[in-house]
N, C-alpha and C positions, 0 to 999 in steps of 0.2 A: 504494500500500500504506500501511497505517496506521503501519508501523514503518520508519524510515529509519535505518540504523546510523550514518550520518554526522551526522544531526541528530535524535536520538531525542526522542520526546515526553517532556517533563519533568513535566508535570502535565495534568490535565483540568479542565474547568469544566462544571458542570451547572447548567442553569436550570430552575426549577420555577415554574409560573404557574397560579394558580387560574383555571379557565375562567370567562369573563365579567368578569374584572378588567380595568380600563382600562390599568393600568401593568404593564410587564414586570417580572418578578421579577429579583433580582440574579443574576449568574453566581457560583456557589459553587465555589471551587477544591478539587479532590480530588487528593491526592498520587498519582503514578503507581505508588506502592508499596503503596497500600491494597488489600488483597485478595490473591488468588493471582496467580501469574505471568501466566496467560492470561486472568484475569478480574478486572475492577475492580468494587468494591462500595461503595456509599454508601447509608446509611440516612437517609432524609429524614423529619424529625420535625415535629411540630406541624401535621399535616394535619388537616382537619376530616372527620368521618364523612359519607358520602353525597355528597361533592363530587367534581367532575371537575377534573383537573389535566393540564397539558401539560408535557412534559419535552423538553429538548434537551441535547446533549452536544457539546463541542468539545475538541480537543487543543491543547496549547501546547508550543512548543519555543523554542530560542534566537532564532528569527526572528519569533516572535509567536504570534498566535491563528490556528488553523485554521478552516475553514468549519464551521458547526454541522451536526449531524446532522439528519435528518428529525425532525419533531415526533412524539412518541409521546403519545397521550392515554390516561389511566387514570382510573377512578372508584374511590374508596375505599369500603369496605363501610359499610353503614348501621349505626347503633347505637341503643340505646334513648334516648328523649328525656330531657333533664334535667328536674328537677322543675318544676311550675308555681310561681307566686308563692305566698306565704303567704296562706291564706284569710283574708278579712276579713268581719266582721259588717256587713251592709248595713242590715238592719232586723230588729227583734225584736218579738214579741208574747208574751203569756203562754203560748201553745201552739205557737209556731213561730219559726224563725230563717231569715232569708234570708242565705245565705253566697255570697260571690263571690271569684274569683281570676283571675289572668291566665295565659294559655297560656305555655309556655316560650318564651324569646326565639328559640330555634332548634329544629328538629325532628330534627337529626342524620341527615337524609336519609330519614326515614320519618315520614309524617304521623301526628300524634296522633289516634287513632281514638275514644277515649273516656276519661272520667274517672270515678273512683269516690271520693266523699267519705266519709271515715271519721271517727268520733268516739268519744270515751270520756268517762265521767263522771269528775269530779275525784277523785283518790285511787285510781282503779282502773287496772290495767295492761292490761285487755283492750279492744281496739278492736273496734268493730262498724260495719257499713255504715250510713251516714246517708242514703244515697240509692241508687237503682239506678244502673246505668252510664248515663252521659250524654255527649253531645257538647258540651253547654252549659258555660259557665264560671260558672254561677250555679245554685244549688240552694235550693229551699224545703224546709227540714227541719221536719217536723211531729212533734208528740208528744215533744218533748225532755224 
């Protein structure tokens, strides 16, 4: 049984590891009093969207650490990607601009499907599409 009145569990330890990582994550101590009497609760923060993680739990008492639980695997929900890099002017002519940017460093678990470059004239607040939707990270803008 998980409860022994003579030697009660004094705390628990939770291990979280991102799938594919070489190193084991640290065991995080969770007080036996966090949460309701029959249910222990721990919010794990700073997880990345669209990533798979494994979790294990073990109890501790005055005699030491208990055996870890079976591994539970979960995958966090995907999220929208962060923005791409700042667009840069690669080449210009009197009638066109070649603009380039880098894809976001991560995709938050969901592939970037397309980009849409927008532009506005100096002094104006209204943005307009400078290109159609594209998978490329470079666009030739004509008729600027």
